[in-house]
C-alpha positions in Angstrom: -3.5 -164.2 -156.0 -3.0 -161.2 -153.7 -5.8 -158.8 -153.0 -5.4 -155.1 -154.2 -4.9 -152.8 -151.3 -6.7 -149.5 -150.6 -10.2 -148.3 -151.1 -11.8 -147.0 -154.3 -9.9 -144.1 -155.7 -6.7 -145.0 -154.0 -3.7 -146.6 -155.5 -3.5 -150.4 -155.0 -0.5 -152.8 -155.3 -0.1 -156.4 -155.9 3.0 -158.7 -155.9 4.2 -160.5 -158.9 5.3 -163.6 -157.0 5.7 -166.0 -159.9 9.0 -167.2 -161.3 10.7 -164.5 -163.4 13.0 -164.8 -166.4 16.5 -165.8 -165.7 19.2 -163.4 -164.6 20.1 -162.0 -167.0 19.2 -163.7 -170.3 22.5 -163.7 -172.2 22.0 -161.7 -175.4 21.9 -163.8 -178.5 24.8 -162.0 -180.1 26.9 -162.8 -177.0 26.1 -166.5 -177.4 27.1 -166.4 -181.1 30.3 -164.6 -180.3 31.3 -167.0 -177.5 30.2 -170.2 -179.2 32.1 -172.4 -181.6 30.2 -174.8 -183.8 31.0 -178.0 -185.6 28.9 -179.5 -188.4 29.8 -181.3 -191.6 28.0 -181.9 -194.9 25.9 -185.1 -194.5 26.6 -185.4 -190.8 23.8 -185.7 -188.3 22.6 -187.3 -185.1 25.5 -186.2 -182.9 24.7 -188.0 -179.7 27.6 -189.7 -177.9 30.6 -188.0 -176.3 33.9 -189.2 -174.9 36.8 -186.9 -173.9 40.5 -187.3 -173.1 43.1 -184.7 -172.3 43.2 -183.2 -175.8 40.4 -184.6 -177.9 36.6 -184.7 -177.9 35.3 -187.9 -179.6 31.9 -187.6 -181.1 29.6 -190.4 -182.3 27.2 -189.5 -185.1 25.4 -191.2 -188.0 27.8 -193.3 -190.1 30.9 -191.6 -188.6 33.1 -190.9 -185.6 34.8 -187.5 -185.3 37.8 -186.4 -183.3 37.6 -182.7 -182.4 40.3 -180.6 -180.8 39.3 -179.4 -177.3 38.8 -175.7 -177.1 38.6 -175.2 -180.9 36.2 -177.9 -182.2 35.7 -176.2 -185.6 39.4 -176.5 -186.6 41.1 -179.6 -188.1 38.5 -182.3 -187.3 39.3 -185.9 -188.0 36.7 -188.4 -189.3 36.3 -192.1 -189.6 33.4 -193.2 -191.8 31.6 -196.4 -190.8 28.7 -196.8 -193.2 26.3 -199.7 -193.8 26.6 -201.5 -197.2 23.7 -201.2 -199.6 22.8 -204.9 -199.4 22.6 -204.6 -195.6 20.4 -201.5 -195.9 18.1 -203.2 -198.4 17.7 -206.1 -196.0 16.8 -203.7 -193.3 14.1 -201.9 -195.3 12.7 -205.3 -196.3 12.0 -205.9 -192.7 9.7 -202.9 -192.6 12.2 -200.3 -191.3 12.5 -196.8 -192.8 15.4 -195.9 -195.0 16.5 -193.2 -192.7 16.7 -195.6 -189.8 18.7 -198.2 -191.7 22.0 -196.4 -191.2 24.7 -196.8 -188.6 24.0 -194.6 -185.6 26.9 -194.6 -183.1 25.6 -195.3 -179.6 28.6 -196.4 -177.6 32.0 -194.8 -177.2 34.1 -196.1 -174.3 37.8 -196.2 -173.6 39.1 -199.8 -173.4 42.5 -198.5 -172.4 44.8 -195.6 -173.2 45.3 -196.7 -176.7 41.9 -198.0 -178.0 38.4 -196.8 -178.1 35.4 -199.2 -178.2 32.7 -198.1 -180.6 29.3 -199.7 -181.2 26.6 -198.7 -183.7 23.1 -199.8 -184.7 24.3 -200.8 -188.2 20.9 -201.0 -189.8 19.2 -202.8 -186.9 22.1 -205.3 -186.7 24.4 -203.9 -184.0 28.1 -204.1 -184.6 31.1 -203.2 -182.4 34.7 -202.5 -183.2 37.9 -200.8 -182.0 39.6 -197.6 -182.9 43.4 -197.1 -182.5 43.6 -193.6 -181.1 47.2 -193.0 -182.2 46.2 -192.9 -185.9 42.4 -192.6 -185.8 41.9 -194.1 -189.3 39.4 -196.9 -189.2 37.2 -199.2 -187.1 39.0 -202.5 -186.7 38.2 -206.0 -185.3 34.4 -205.7 -186.0 32.1 -208.1 -184.2 28.5 -208.5 -183.3 27.1 -205.9 -180.9 23.9 -207.7 -179.9 23.4 -207.5 -176.2 25.8 -204.5 -176.0 24.3 -201.9 -178.4 20.7 -201.0 -179.0 19.1 -201.7 -182.4 17.3 -198.4 -182.9 18.8 -194.9 -183.2 16.8 -193.4 -180.2 16.3 -196.6 -178.2 17.2 -195.7 -174.5 20.3 -197.4 -173.3 23.4 -196.8 -171.2 26.9 -198.2 -171.0 29.9 -197.8 -168.8 33.4 -199.3 -168.7 34.6 -200.6 -165.3 38.1 -202.2 -164.9 38.1 -203.4 -168.5 34.6 -204.9 -168.5 31.6 -203.3 -170.3 28.4 -203.0 -168.4 25.4 -202.1 -170.5 21.7 -201.8 -170.1 19.9 -202.1 -173.5 17.7 -204.6 -175.4 18.8 -207.9 -176.8 16.5 -208.5 -179.8 15.3 -206.9 -182.9 11.8 -206.2 -181.6 13.0 -204.5 -178.5 11.0 -206.8 -176.2 14.0 -208.3 -174.3 15.5 -205.7 -172.0 18.7 -206.7 -170.2 21.6 -205.5 -168.0 24.7 -207.4 -168.8 28.5 -207.5 -168.4 30.8 -208.2 -171.3 34.5 -209.0 -170.8 35.1 -210.5 -174.3 35.3 -213.8 -172.5 32.1 -215.8 -173.1 32.5 -217.6 -169.7 32.2 -214.3 -167.8 29.2 -212.9 -169.6 26.4 -212.3 -167.1 23.0 -210.8 -167.6 19.6 -210.3 -166.0 16.8 -212.8 -166.0 14.1 -212.3 -168.6 11.2 -211.5 -166.3 8.9 -208.6 -165.7 9.8 -208.9 -162.0 13.3 -207.9 -162.8 12.8 -205.4 -165.7 9.3 -204.4 -166.9 9.4 -202.3 -170.1 12.4 -200.2 -168.9 13.8 -197.0 -170.4 17.4 -196.9 -169.4 18.9 -193.5 -168.6 22.4 -193.7 -167.0 24.9 -195.8 -165.2 27.6 -195.3 -162.6 30.6 -197.2 -161.3 31.3 -196.7 -157.6 34.4 -198.1 -155.9 33.1 -199.1 -152.4 35.9 -201.3 -151.2 39.6 -200.9 -150.8 40.4 -204.1 -152.7 37.5 -203.9 -155.2 35.5 -206.7 -153.6 32.5 -204.5 -152.8 32.6 -202.3 -156.0 29.2 -201.8 -157.6 27.7 -200.6 -160.8 24.4 -198.6 -160.6 21.8 -198.3 -163.3 19.1 -195.7 -163.4 15.9 -196.2 -165.5 12.2 -195.7 -165.6 9.9 -198.8 -165.8 6.3 -199.8 -165.4 5.6 -200.5 -161.8 3.9 -203.8 -160.8 3.5 -202.9 -157.1 0.8 -200.3 -157.7 -2.7 -201.5 -158.3 -4.2 -198.9 -160.6 -6.2 -199.1 -163.8 -3.6 -197.3 -165.7 0.1 -198.3 -165.9 2.2 -196.4 -163.5 5.7 -195.4 -164.4 8.3 -195.1 -161.6 12.0 -194.2 -161.5 14.4 -196.9 -160.4 17.9 -197.4 -159.3 19.4 -200.9 -159.6 22.8 -202.2 -158.7 25.0 -205.3 -159.3 28.3 -206.2 -157.8 31.4 -206.1 -160.0 32.6 -209.5 -158.6 29.4 -211.3 -159.4 30.0 -214.6 -161.3 26.5 -215.9 -161.3 25.1 -219.1 -159.7 26.3 -222.6 -160.1 22.9 -224.1 -161.1 20.3 -221.6 -160.2 20.9 -218.2 -161.9 23.6 -219.7 -164.0 25.3 -216.8 -165.9 22.7 -214.5 -164.4 23.2 -211.8 -161.8 23.0 -213.0 -158.2 23.3 -209.4 -156.8 20.7 -207.6 -158.8 18.5 -205.4 -156.6 16.4 -202.4 -157.4 14.5 -199.6 -155.5 12.3 -196.7 -156.4 13.6 -193.2 -156.7 11.0 -190.8 -155.3 10.9 -187.1 -156.4 7.9 -185.0 -155.4 7.3 -181.3 -155.0 5.6 -180.7 -151.6 4.3 -177.3 -152.6 2.3 -178.4 -155.7 1.9 -182.0 -154.8 3.3 -183.1 -158.2 5.1 -186.4 -158.3 7.9 -186.4 -160.8 8.3 -190.1 -161.7 9.8 -190.1 -165.2 13.6 -190.1 -165.1 15.4 -188.3 -167.9 19.0 -188.2 -166.9 21.3 -188.8 -163.9 24.8 -187.5 -163.1 27.0 -189.0 -160.4 29.0 -186.4 -158.4 31.8 -188.1 -156.5 33.0 -186.7 -153.2 36.1 -184.4 -153.2 37.9 -186.6 -150.7 37.1 -189.8 -152.5 34.8 -191.2 -149.9 32.4 -193.4 -151.8 29.6 -193.0 -149.2 29.6 -189.2 -149.8 28.7 -189.6 -153.5 25.7 -187.7 -154.7 23.3 -188.5 -157.6 21.6 -185.6 -159.4 18.5 -186.7 -161.3 16.3 -184.9 -163.8 12.6 -185.8 -163.7 9.4 -185.2 -165.5 5.8 -185.9 -164.4 3.8 -188.7 -166.1 1.1 -187.5 -168.4 1.4 -183.8 -167.3 2.9 -180.7 -168.8 4.0 -179.6 -165.4 7.6 -179.0 -166.2 10.7 -180.6 -164.8 12.4 -181.1 -161.4 15.9 -181.9 -160.2 16.2 -184.1 -157.1 19.5 -185.1 -155.4 20.1 -188.4 -153.6 22.9 -189.4 -151.3 24.7 -192.7 -151.5 23.7 -193.4 -147.9 20.0 -193.2 -148.9 20.6 -195.7 -151.8 22.5 -198.1 -149.5 19.9 -197.9 -146.8 17.2 -198.9 -149.3 19.3 -201.8 -150.8 20.0 -203.2 -147.3 16.4 -202.7 -146.1 13.3 -204.9 -146.3 12.4 -206.9 -149.4 9.1 -206.6 -151.2 7.0 -209.6 -152.1 3.8 -210.2 -154.0 1.6 -212.6 -152.1 -0.8 -214.3 -154.4 -3.1 -215.6 -151.6 -4.0 -212.1 -150.7 -3.3 -210.5 -154.1 -1.1 -207.7 -152.8 2.4 -206.6 -152.2 3.8 -206.9 -148.7 7.0 -206.2 -146.9 9.0 -209.3 -145.8 10.3 -209.5 -142.2 13.9 -210.3 -141.5 12.9 -213.8 -140.4 11.8 -214.5 -143.9 15.2 -213.7 -145.5 17.8 -216.5 -145.8 21.4 -216.2 -144.8 23.8 -215.0 -146.2 21.8 -212.0 -147.2 20.5 -212.3 -150.8 21.9 -209.6 -153.2 24.9 -208.8 -151.1 28.4 -208.8 -152.6 30.5 -211.9 -151.8 33.6 -210.6 -150.1 36.4 -212.1 -148.0 34.3 -211.4 -144.9 31.5 -213.7 -146.2 31.8 -216.9 -144.1 32.5 -220.1 -146.0 31.7 -218.7 -149.4 34.4 -217.7 -151.9 32.3 -216.5 -154.7 28.7 -216.3 -155.9 29.1 -219.7 -157.5 29.1 -221.2 -154.0 25.9 -219.5 -152.8 23.1 -221.9 -151.6 20.2 -222.5 -153.8 17.8 -221.0 -151.2 19.6 -217.7 -151.4 19.7 -217.7 -155.2 16.0 -218.6 -155.5 15.1 -215.9 -153.0 17.0 -213.1 -154.9 15.6 -214.4 -158.2 12.0 -213.9 -156.9 12.6 -210.8 -154.8 14.7 -208.2 -156.7 12.5 -205.3 -155.5 13.2 -203.4 -152.2 10.4 -202.0 -150.1 12.0 -198.7 -149.0 11.9 -195.7 -151.2 15.0 -193.7 -152.0 14.1 -190.2 -150.8 15.8 -187.1 -152.0 17.9 -184.9 -149.8 15.6 -182.6 -147.6 12.7 -184.7 -149.0 12.2 -182.1 -151.8 13.6 -181.2 -155.2 16.4 -178.7 -155.3 14.8 -177.2 -158.5 11.3 -177.1 -160.0 10.9 -175.3 -163.3 7.3 -175.1 -164.6 7.0 -175.4 -168.4 10.6 -176.6 -168.9 11.3 -180.1 -170.4 14.8 -181.1 -169.4 16.5 -184.0 -171.2 20.2 -183.9 -170.3 22.3 -182.8 -167.4 25.9 -181.9 -166.7 27.5 -180.8 -163.4 30.8 -179.5 -162.1 32.1 -177.8 -159.0 33.1 -174.1 -159.1 35.0 -172.4 -156.3 33.8 -169.0 -155.2 36.1 -166.1 -154.3 36.1 -167.4 -150.7 37.2 -170.9 -151.9 33.9 -172.6 -151.1 32.8 -175.2 -153.7 29.4 -174.8 -155.4 27.6 -177.2 -157.7 26.9 -175.6 -161.1 24.4 -177.4 -163.3 23.7 -177.2 -167.0 20.3 -178.5 -168.1 19.6 -179.2 -171.8 16.0 -178.8 -172.9 13.8 -180.4 -175.5 13.8 -177.3 -177.7 17.5 -176.7 -177.8 18.2 -174.4 -174.8 20.6 -174.8 -172.0 19.7 -173.5 -168.5 22.6 -172.8 -166.1 21.9 -173.1 -162.4 23.9 -172.8 -159.2 23.4 -174.4 -155.8 23.7 -171.9 -153.0 22.5 -173.5 -149.8 19.8 -176.2 -150.1 18.3 -175.0 -153.4 19.3 -174.4 -157.0 18.8 -171.0 -158.6 18.7 -170.4 -162.4 21.3 -168.1 -163.8 21.1 -168.1 -167.5 18.9 -169.3 -170.4 21.0 -169.9 -173.5 19.3 -170.3 -176.9 22.0 -172.1 -178.9 20.3 -173.1 -182.2 18.5 -171.2 -184.9 15.8 -173.9 -185.1 14.5 -175.7 -182.0 15.9 -179.2 -181.6 16.5 -181.5 -178.6 19.8 -181.4 -176.7 21.1 -184.9 -177.2 24.1 -184.8 -174.9 26.2 -182.5 -172.6 29.9 -182.8 -171.8 31.9 -180.6 -169.5 35.7 -180.3 -169.8 37.7 -177.6 -168.0 36.0 -174.3 -168.8 34.0 -175.5 -171.8 30.6 -177.0 -172.2 29.9 -179.2 -175.3 26.4 -179.5 -176.5 25.3 -182.2 -179.0 22.2 -181.9 -181.2 20.9 -183.6 -184.3 22.7 -181.1 -186.6 25.8 -179.8 -184.8 28.1 -179.8 -181.8 28.4 -176.5 -180.0 31.1 -175.4 -177.6 30.4 -172.5 -175.2 32.3 -171.2 -172.2 31.1 -172.2 -168.8 31.2 -168.6 -167.5 30.2 -165.4 -169.3 31.2 -162.8 -166.7 31.8 -160.1 -169.3 28.0 -160.1 -170.0 27.4 -158.3 -166.7 28.1 -154.6 -167.3 27.6 -153.2 -163.9 28.8 -154.0 -160.4 25.3 -154.7 -159.2 24.5 -157.0 -162.1 27.8 -158.9 -161.5 27.1 -159.5 -157.9 23.4 -160.3 -158.3 24.3 -162.9 -161.0 25.5 -165.1 -158.2 27.9 -166.9 -160.5 30.6 -168.4 -158.3 33.2 -167.9 -161.0 32.5 -164.1 -161.4 33.7 -161.2 -159.3 33.7 -157.4 -159.8 37.0 -155.6 -160.3 36.9 -152.0 -159.0 40.2 -151.3 -160.7 39.0 -152.4 -164.1 35.4 -151.5 -163.6 34.4 -154.8 -165.1 33.1 -158.2 -164.2 35.6 -161.0 -164.7 36.6 -164.5 -163.7 38.3 -164.2 -160.3 40.6 -167.3 -160.3 41.0 -166.8 -156.6 42.6 -163.4 -157.0 42.4 -161.0 -154.1 41.0 -157.5 -154.3 37.8 -158.4 -156.1 34.2 -158.2 -155.0 31.7 -161.1 -154.8 28.5 -161.6 -152.8 26.8 -164.9 -153.6 24.2 -164.3 -150.8 23.5 -160.9 -152.3 23.0 -159.3 -148.9 25.6 -156.4 -149.2 25.2 -155.4 -152.8 24.4 -151.8 -152.0 27.3 -151.5 -149.6 29.9 -153.1 -151.9 28.8 -151.5 -155.2 29.0 -147.7 -155.7 25.6 -146.2 -156.3 25.1 -144.6 -159.7 22.4 -142.7 -161.4 19.4 -145.0 -162.0 17.7 -145.1 -165.3 14.0 -144.8 -165.1 12.0 -146.1 -168.0 9.8 -143.7 -169.8 6.0 -144.1 -169.3 4.3 -145.7 -172.2 0.8 -144.5 -173.1 -1.6 -147.4 -173.9 -5.0 -146.6 -175.4 -7.7 -149.2 -174.4 -11.3 -149.8 -175.3 -14.0 -151.2 -173.1 -13.9 -155.0 -172.8 -10.4 -155.1 -174.1 -7.7 -157.5 -173.0 -4.4 -155.8 -172.2 -1.1 -157.3 -171.2 1.5 -155.0 -169.5 4.9 -156.6 -169.6 7.3 -156.5 -166.6 10.5 -158.4 -167.1 13.1 -157.9 -164.3 16.7 -158.9 -164.9 16.9 -161.2 -161.9 15.0 -164.4 -161.0 15.2 -163.5 -157.3 13.5 -160.1 -157.8 10.3 -159.4 -155.9 8.0 -157.3 -158.2 5.2 -155.1 -157.1 2.5 -153.6 -159.3 1.1 -150.2 -158.4 -2.2 -149.4 -160.1 -5.5 -147.7 -159.7 -7.7 -149.6 -157.3 -9.9 -152.2 -159.0 -11.6 -155.5 -158.7 -9.3 -158.5 -158.2 -11.2 -160.3 -161.0 -10.1 -157.7 -163.5 -6.4 -158.7 -163.6 -4.3 -161.9 -163.8 -0.7 -162.1 -162.6 1.4 -163.6 -165.4 5.0 -164.7 -165.5 5.8 -161.9 -167.9 3.6 -159.1 -166.4 0.0 -158.1 -165.7 -3.0 -159.0 -167.7 -6.1 -156.7 -167.5 -9.7 -157.3 -168.5 -11.1 -153.8 -168.9 -14.8 -154.6 -168.4 -15.4 -150.9 -168.0 -12.7 -148.6 -169.5 -13.0 -145.9 -166.9 -12.2 -148.3 -164.0 -9.0 -149.5 -165.8 -7.6 -146.1 -166.8 -4.6 -144.6 -165.0 -1.0 -145.2 -164.3 0.5 -148.7 -163.8 4.1 -149.2 -162.5 6.1 -152.4 -162.0 8.8 -152.0 -159.3 11.2 -154.9 -158.8 13.7 -155.1 -155.9 16.3 -157.7 -155.0 18.4 -157.4 -151.9 17.5 -153.7 -151.7 18.6 -153.1 -155.3 16.2 -152.3 -158.0 13.5 -149.8 -159.0 10.8 -149.2 -161.6 11.1 -151.7 -164.4 8.1 -150.6 -166.5 5.4 -148.0 -166.3 2.3 -147.5 -168.4 -0.5 -144.9 -168.7 -3.8 -146.4 -169.8 -6.0 -143.9 -171.7 -9.3 -144.2 -173.3 -9.1 -145.2 -177.0 -11.9 -143.5 -179.0 -13.9 -145.9 -181.3 -14.4 -143.0 -183.7 -10.6 -142.6 -184.2 -10.2 -146.3 -184.7 -13.1 -146.3 -187.2 -11.4 -143.3 -189.0 -8.1 -145.2 -189.2 -9.8 -148.3 -190.5 -11.8 -146.2 -193.1 -8.5 -144.6 -194.2 -6.9 -148.0 -194.5 -9.9 -149.2 -196.7 -9.6 -146.0 -198.9 -6.0 -146.6 -199.3 -6.6 -150.2 -200.3 -9.2 -149.1 -202.9 -6.8 -146.4 -204.3 -4.0 -149.0 -204.6 -6.3 -151.4 -206.4 -7.5 -148.7 -208.9 -3.9 -147.7 -209.7 -3.0 -151.3 -210.3 -6.0 -151.6 -212.7 -5.1 -148.5 -214.7 -1.5 -149.7 -215.0 -2.7 -153.1 -216.2 -4.9 -151.5 -218.9 -2.1 -149.3 -220.1 0.3 -152.2 -220.4 -2.3 -154.3 -222.2 -3.0 -151.4 -224.6 0.6 -151.0 -225.4 1.0 -154.7 -226.1 -2.0 -154.6 -228.5 -0.7 -151.6 -230.4 2.7 -153.2 -230.8 1.1 -156.4 -232.1 -1.0 -154.4 -234.6 1.9 -152.5 -235.9 3.9 -155.7 -236.6 0.9 -157.3 -238.3 0.5 -154.3 -240.7 4.2 -154.3 -241.4 4.1 -158.0 -242.3 1.1 -157.5 -244.6 3.0 -154.7 -246.4 6.0 -156.9 -247.0 3.8 -159.7 -248.5 2.1 -157.3 -250.9 5.4 -155.9 -252.1 6.7 -159.5 -252.6 3.7 -160.3 -254.8 4.2 -157.2 -256.9 7.8 -158.1 -257.7 7.4 -161.8 -258.5 3.9 -162.2 -259.7 1.4 -164.7 -258.4 2.7 -168.2 -258.0 -0.3 -170.5 -258.0 1.6 -173.7 -258.4 1.4 -176.2 -255.5 4.4 -175.5 -253.2 5.7 -176.5 -249.8 7.5 -173.2 -249.4 6.7 -171.2 -246.3 7.9 -167.9 -247.6 8.1 -165.9 -250.9 10.5 -167.8 -253.1 12.4 -166.2 -256.0 13.0 -169.5 -257.6 10.3 -170.5 -260.1 8.6 -173.8 -259.8 9.5 -176.5 -262.3 6.4 -177.3 -264.4 5.3 -180.9 -264.9 5.0 -180.5 -268.7 5.5 -177.8 -271.4 1.8 -177.4 -271.6 1.7 -176.7 -267.9 4.4 -174.1 -268.3 2.5 -172.3 -271.0 -0.8 -172.5 -269.1 -0.1 -172.4 -265.4 -3.7 -172.5 -264.5 -4.2 -175.8 -266.3 -2.7 -177.8 -263.5 -5.5 -177.0 -261.2 -8.1 -178.1 -263.8 -6.4 -181.4 -264.4 -6.3 -182.2 -260.7 -9.6 -180.8 -259.6 -12.2 -179.1 -261.8 -13.9 -177.6 -258.8 -11.4 -174.9 -258.1 -8.0 -173.4 -258.8 -5.1 -175.2 -257.2 -7.5 -177.4 -255.3 -9.3 -174.5 -253.7 -13.1 -174.5 -254.0 -15.0 -171.5 -255.4 -16.3 -170.3 -252.0 -15.0 -168.5 -249.0 -14.1 -170.6 -245.9 -16.9 -169.9 -243.4 -14.4 -170.5 -240.6 -12.4 -167.4 -241.7 -13.0 -164.3 -239.8 -15.3 -161.8 -241.6 -13.2 -158.8 -240.8 -10.0 -160.2 -242.3 -9.0 -158.7 -245.7 -8.8 -161.2 -248.6 -7.6 -161.2 -252.2 -9.8 -163.2 -254.6 -9.1 -164.5 -258.1 -12.2 -166.2 -259.7 -13.6 -167.0 -256.4 -10.4 -168.5 -254.9 -8.9 -166.9 -251.7 -5.3 -166.6 -252.7 -4.0 -165.4 -249.3 -5.0 -163.8 -246.0 -3.2 -160.7 -244.9 -2.0 -162.5 -241.7 -0.4 -165.4 -243.6 3.3 -165.6 -244.4 3.0 -167.6 -247.7 0.9 -167.6 -250.8 
């Protein structure tokens, strides 16, 4: 943290030298306008992409979709591939959740120009099949997918098709305890896999794979696998995770006796990614993208890897590796665990048999036509020594990008030509919370350009796919299509040039930022060294000063958000103790121990390549506790008044309801009395519930002449069964009509 300059009473300044927000954050409405989205009712877990000239194929839960490139929301095609109920019930009986006992598509690979291979988890019983692309109607020729497809929806795995053979890295059993790397050609005699041994694969999490043609006739072609596993070569109390790259030869046929139907060319080395500035070692591999050379030279291939640190919330890093560094590690010294001294050591060349273990068998290998003819000493050695001693170090021995706080999961890369014709690597990094960061490589380092928030609710980015000028983003709920360049978002010449987007240039004629397509007469300055010269100077907008009242011992945050991540920001403020402020990513934080020492004007000035000015300015004034108390007292008084009004309103409503009830009760009593006056008293037992105009039929002539005699015959204790007393349960304030001690009716009754 820098020291404030100047003595007491003078204006001090400090630099805000921490990473700034991206340049410029694309407005949310711009993303919505530019994006196209695909989702379907009941569809979820979009995770696998495959693309051809016109169609984007998407694997999801229980379905495969075919979307039109450039307009994914129009005319989608769908193939349903669901698990039968009996199969789901069997899955749940094995202890799995109902949501997991579905068919999650995990592999989409082109077998040829006419058919697509598709594999799904199929309720923890993997299945594979084929789709005829010309009609895209159903999954045909279904077969077991064990050893090719993972069992679980999110189980790490990777697969790649190379010359008609499927190379996969996954698990081979229901429990997930049998990791393997295998080749499947649909010919059982050609199936080859890794040895089940912790020396070969120790709890790996497979990330990516790549097919590299290293020979003219295909003899030296190799398949590379990238994963994270638990290291056995480090002697620590806790398990140490390391990133690995492993490779096998395409022409490997296994051994004759030793390593029969097992790889004879499997070798692995550690990928090392460490930030020299912070000392953080990023050893958890998240994703790898292979970038072939423009001229097709295999040894110029570059691997971009996304890393995280084990057990730390220290963000993410991107490291790049050359093919030459990988080749050098694979052809270097072998590593061996010596039990007599209980440690790992490096073997000397004299300890290695001939021909070299792990090397591809080619026409130049003397006296050996294939791996089947390799001597047992060579096969035994490679079986026991798959680990190489040399680390694969990144280019320039440092990451090209370190982003604190970001958790990258997926990566996509393409080359974009600048106005001068020079190619630049542009990266798209998908995060754990559903954002996409765009970065460009200018010189030895990457610089972030944009931070795109794509989803309303945070969710992981499951996959990224680039095709032409579109980026396709997969998540659990939808597939999103966004343009790779948003030049129209930069409204001024300075913003357009400072964006450093290789695809964008400023048009003086149109007065707008646009994609250049190599057109002459436009302005671009990726180095941002001549922005003031190239762009006409206009009137600068100075932000108005914001007055901020503060109290003693208050904590105040003054925001300062420049539009560029390359800006150098400087705070100008009243001189004060260094312990009273903290430089933050988003501004300056003050601890006003004494209000008088913190009062005054604060200005944040940001400059990039000579362009910039005041971004924010504040005037801190003393906030009176009396005023605050008055405001709080007024708030309390207002609350009491509102409560009193609500009480009065409640009383009025309740009173109105009681008056209405009483009026209806009196009206009912009046109708009953009138009814009695018209028809006389009917004391005969009756089940009627209202005044009836039909006379009751007497049981005998005597009863008809003496209606009161019925009660005497039945019960001498009262009339019509009623006793000669008042029911003590009746309310004392209710009016009653009595005849010889018998209550004939209550005024609130509806029948006599």
